[in-house]
C-alpha positions in Angstrom: 81.1 75.5 124.5 79.9 79.0 123.5 80.8 80.4 126.9 84.2 78.8 126.8 85.0 80.2 123.4 83.8 83.6 124.6 86.0 83.4 127.7 89.1 82.5 125.6 88.3 85.4 123.2 88.1 87.8 126.1 91.4 86.5 127.5 93.1 87.0 124.1 91.7 90.6 123.8 93.1 91.5 127.2 96.6 91.1 125.8 96.0 94.1 123.6 95.1 97.7 124.3 92.0 98.1 122.2 91.1 101.1 120.1 88.5 101.8 117.4 88.8 104.0 114.3 91.7 105.5 112.5 91.9 108.6 114.7 95.4 109.2 116.2 96.8 106.3 114.2 100.4 107.6 114.4 100.3 108.5 118.1 99.0 105.1 119.0 101.9 103.4 117.1 104.4 105.7 118.7 103.2 105.0 122.2 102.9 101.3 121.6 106.5 101.1 120.3 107.9 103.1 123.2 105.9 101.3 125.9 106.3 97.8 124.4 102.5 97.3 124.7 100.6 95.6 121.9 97.6 97.3 120.4 94.5 96.3 118.4 92.6 98.8 116.3 89.2 97.8 114.9 86.6 99.6 112.8 89.2 101.4 110.6 87.0 103.4 108.2 84.5 100.4 107.9 81.8 102.5 106.1 84.1 104.4 103.7 83.9 103.8 99.9 87.5 102.6 100.3 87.5 100.9 103.8 90.5 100.0 105.8 93.9 101.5 106.3 95.3 103.9 103.7 98.5 103.3 101.7 100.4 105.9 103.8 99.4 104.1 107.0 100.6 100.8 105.5 103.8 102.5 104.5 104.3 103.7 108.1 103.9 100.2 109.4 106.5 99.0 106.9 108.8 101.8 108.2 108.3 100.7 111.8 109.2 97.1 110.7 112.5 98.4 109.3 113.7 100.3 112.3 112.6 97.7 114.9 113.4 94.0 115.5 110.6 91.6 116.3 107.7 93.8 115.2 104.6 91.9 114.2 101.8 93.5 112.2 98.6 91.6 111.4 95.9 93.2 109.2 92.7 91.5 108.3 91.5 90.9 104.7 89.5 94.1 104.5 92.1 96.2 106.2 89.6 97.4 108.9 91.4 95.6 111.8 95.0 95.9 112.8 97.1 94.1 115.5 100.5 95.7 116.2 103.0 94.0 118.5 106.0 96.3 118.8 109.6 95.2 118.5 112.8 96.5 119.9 113.9 99.8 118.5 117.2 99.1 116.7 118.3 102.2 114.7 120.8 101.8 111.9 120.9 103.0 108.3 117.8 102.7 106.1 116.0 104.2 103.1 112.3 104.4 102.6 110.0 105.6 99.8 106.9 107.3 101.0 103.6 107.4 98.9 102.6 110.7 97.4 99.3 110.7 99.3 101.1 112.1 102.4 104.3 114.1 102.7 107.6 113.0 104.3 106.7 115.1 107.4 104.0 112.5 108.3 106.7 109.9 108.7 109.4 112.2 110.1 107.2 113.1 113.0 107.1 109.4 114.1 110.9 109.1 113.5 111.7 112.2 115.6 109.7 110.8 118.5 111.4 107.3 118.3 114.9 108.0 117.1 116.5 108.9 120.5 115.4 105.7 122.1 117.0 103.1 119.7 119.7 100.6 120.3 122.0 102.5 117.8 121.9 105.9 116.1 119.4 106.2 113.3 120.2 107.4 109.7 117.5 107.2 107.1 116.9 108.6 103.6 113.2 109.4 102.7 111.8 110.2 99.3 108.4 111.7 98.4 106.7 115.1 99.0 108.6 117.5 101.1 106.1 120.4 101.4 102.3 120.3 101.5 99.4 121.7 103.7 98.5 118.4 105.4 101.7 117.7 107.4 104.6 119.5 108.9 107.1 120.4 106.2 110.7 119.3 106.3 111.7 123.0 106.9 109.6 123.2 110.1 110.9 119.9 111.4 114.5 121.0 110.7 114.3 124.4 112.3 111.6 124.0 115.0 111.0 120.3 115.9 114.6 119.0 116.2 115.7 121.8 118.6 113.1 120.4 121.1 115.6 117.6 121.8 118.0 120.0 123.5 115.3 121.1 126.0 115.1 117.5 127.3 118.9 117.0 127.6 119.7 115.3 124.3 123.4 115.9 123.8 123.8 114.4 120.3 123.3 116.1 117.0 120.1 115.7 115.0 120.4 116.6 111.3 117.9 116.9 108.6 119.1 117.8 105.1 116.9 118.5 102.1 118.6 117.0 99.1 115.7 117.5 96.7 112.5 119.5 97.2 109.3 117.7 96.0 105.9 119.2 95.9 102.4 117.7 95.5 101.1 115.9 93.5 104.1 114.0 92.1 106.7 114.6 94.8 110.2 113.5 93.8 111.8 115.1 96.9 114.5 113.5 99.1 115.6 114.2 102.6 118.2 112.7 104.9 117.5 112.4 108.6 120.2 111.4 111.1 120.4 111.2 114.9 124.1 110.5 115.8 123.5 109.2 119.3 120.8 107.8 121.6 119.8 108.7 125.1 119.7 106.7 128.3 116.9 108.9 129.7 115.5 112.4 129.1 115.9 115.3 131.4 112.9 117.1 133.0 112.0 120.4 131.2 110.5 123.7 132.2 109.1 126.1 129.7 106.9 128.7 131.4 107.1 132.0 129.5 106.9 132.6 125.8 108.7 136.0 126.0 108.8 138.7 123.4 109.3 138.0 119.7 112.7 139.3 118.7 113.1 138.2 115.1 111.3 136.4 112.3 113.0 134.2 109.7 111.7 132.3 106.8 112.2 130.7 103.4 110.1 131.1 100.3 110.7 128.1 98.0 109.9 127.7 94.4 110.2 124.5 92.3 110.0 124.3 88.5 108.6 127.8 88.3 110.0 131.3 88.0 112.0 132.7 91.0 109.9 135.9 90.8 107.0 134.0 92.4 109.1 133.5 95.5 110.0 137.2 95.6 106.4 138.2 95.4 105.5 135.8 98.3 108.3 137.4 100.4 106.9 140.9 99.5 103.4 139.9 100.7 104.7 138.4 104.0 107.0 141.4 104.8 104.1 143.8 104.1 102.3 142.3 107.1 105.2 141.5 109.4 107.2 144.7 109.1 104.3 146.6 110.8 105.0 144.6 114.0 108.8 144.0 114.1 111.8 145.3 112.1 114.0 142.2 112.3 112.3 140.2 109.5 114.4 138.2 106.9 112.9 135.8 104.5 115.3 134.3 101.9 114.3 132.5 98.7 115.1 128.9 97.8 114.8 128.5 94.0 115.0 124.8 93.0 115.4 123.7 89.4 116.4 120.6 87.5 116.7 117.4 89.5 116.6 119.3 92.8 113.1 120.6 92.1 111.3 117.2 92.1 108.6 116.3 89.6 105.9 118.9 90.3 105.9 122.7 90.1 104.8 125.0 92.9 105.9 127.4 95.6 105.2 128.3 99.2 106.6 129.9 102.4 107.7 128.8 105.8 107.9 131.4 108.7 109.5 131.0 112.1 109.4 133.5 115.0 111.9 133.3 117.8 111.4 134.9 121.2 113.7 136.3 123.9 113.2 133.1 126.0 114.2 130.8 123.1 110.6 129.8 122.2 110.2 129.1 118.5 106.8 129.5 116.8 106.2 128.5 113.2 103.7 128.4 110.3 103.8 127.5 106.7 101.6 127.7 103.5 101.8 126.1 100.1 100.3 128.0 97.2 97.1 126.7 95.7 95.9 127.1 92.1 94.5 130.5 91.4 95.9 132.2 94.5 98.2 135.2 94.0 101.7 134.9 95.4 101.3 138.1 97.5 98.1 136.7 99.0 100.1 133.5 100.0 102.7 135.6 101.8 100.1 137.7 103.6 98.0 134.7 104.7 101.1 132.9 106.0 102.2 136.0 107.9 98.7 136.4 109.5 98.7 132.7 110.5 102.1 133.3 112.2 100.8 136.3 114.1 97.7 134.3 115.2 100.0 131.4 116.4 102.1 134.0 118.4 99.0 135.4 120.0 98.0 131.9 121.3 101.1 132.1 123.6 102.8 129.1 125.1 106.2 127.4 125.0 105.6 125.6 121.7 103.2 126.2 118.8 100.1 124.2 118.2 101.9 121.8 115.8 104.4 120.7 118.5 102.0 120.3 121.5 101.8 116.5 121.3 105.6 116.0 121.0 106.3 118.3 123.9 103.8 116.5 126.2 105.0 113.1 125.0 108.6 113.9 126.1 107.4 115.3 129.4 105.6 112.0 130.0 108.8 110.0 129.2 111.0 112.1 131.6 112.4 110.6 134.8 110.2 110.7 137.9 110.5 114.5 138.4 108.2 117.4 137.6 108.2 118.9 134.1 106.2 122.1 133.4 105.2 123.8 130.2 102.8 126.6 129.3 100.7 125.9 126.2 98.1 127.9 124.2 94.6 126.6 123.4 94.9 122.8 122.8 94.1 121.3 119.4 91.7 118.3 119.3 94.6 116.1 118.3 96.5 117.1 121.5 93.5 116.3 123.7 93.3 112.8 122.3 97.0 112.3 122.7 96.8 113.2 126.4 94.3 110.4 126.9 96.6 107.9 125.2 99.6 109.0 127.2 97.7 108.1 130.3 96.6 104.8 128.8 100.2 103.7 127.8 102.5 105.4 130.4 100.2 106.0 133.3 101.0 109.7 133.3 98.3 112.2 134.3 98.9 115.9 133.7 97.9 118.6 136.1 96.2 121.3 134.1 95.9 124.9 135.4 94.3 127.4 133.1 95.5 131.0 133.1 92.5 133.3 132.1 94.7 136.4 131.9 96.9 135.1 129.1 94.4 132.5 127.8 97.1 129.8 128.2 97.3 126.6 130.1 100.0 125.4 132.5 100.8 121.7 132.2 102.8 119.8 134.8 103.4 116.1 135.3 105.5 113.6 137.1 107.4 111.7 134.4 107.0 107.9 134.0 110.7 107.2 134.5 111.1 105.9 131.0 114.6 104.6 130.2 116.2 103.4 127.0 117.0 99.9 128.0 117.8 98.8 124.4 120.7 101.2 124.3 124.2 99.7 123.7 126.5 99.8 126.7 130.2 100.0 126.2 
């Protein structure tokens, strides 16, 4: 009887792609949803003081339940084991309140990856923290992430509007994300050269504090950047009243655009006891470091770029990237697991960059409405 029970258990486990630990939680859910493959994640922080999935991970699962039809989520009593059976991506109009333990960017990165492949266009209002140092801010997603759609042949308009800016710890921000159409399939992409940086733009935001703090941040950033390029413009965004959320603070977002259309970004939110000028200078140095890495996208956007390359039709896509982050390396393994796509990797010692190429998996949006 014991052998028969074990055989049945092994048969049941084969229905799932099995993982252990909370690492790459979002990417596993994205890949499972797009591929339609069920996953099982065990040993989710089993030895922590507070074991199991966090509140923001549970909130992400609830968000996926909203935008899909037929999604099944099973979590054990301790929260250390999760079974996720994806549903059909539907799209539509939704609203979702995110917990203040992670920013809205944590959830938007998932929505950006999934939105083009729904049955209908997606429109969603998200409330919570708009800017922090853990996740991409809504400013970076609006200016840098969404334009990646165009590189892969997305013809619709993707819009992200910041209605209220909310900073940590209390949040109170609100954004509206809309993708007005869906795609049948992506188009192969080639991004080989970063080019020369021709201009730098940015925004220094303040919420529930004096606008002079934002001006001092801009002064610090320009003091570094003007030594390298003359075309630098950083404007201030002073929020007050209901538009400023429930916490005070300030920070800066910087974006550099090259002659080949490559966009590189960085951001920094001020911490207690740090001078505004130092915030601007550190953000500017981080941007210069990101530029020096080279590549067709910055470090933050490596996983999304490679995901879309894996989802392209059965044609070759190429992209030059800088040194890979540990998160990107783990994502590559999971793209092979879910989509069967293996990337050809060719290092370039002269520029310290890496050329990635792959044959797309031929992914198609079969849930898309046909007229």
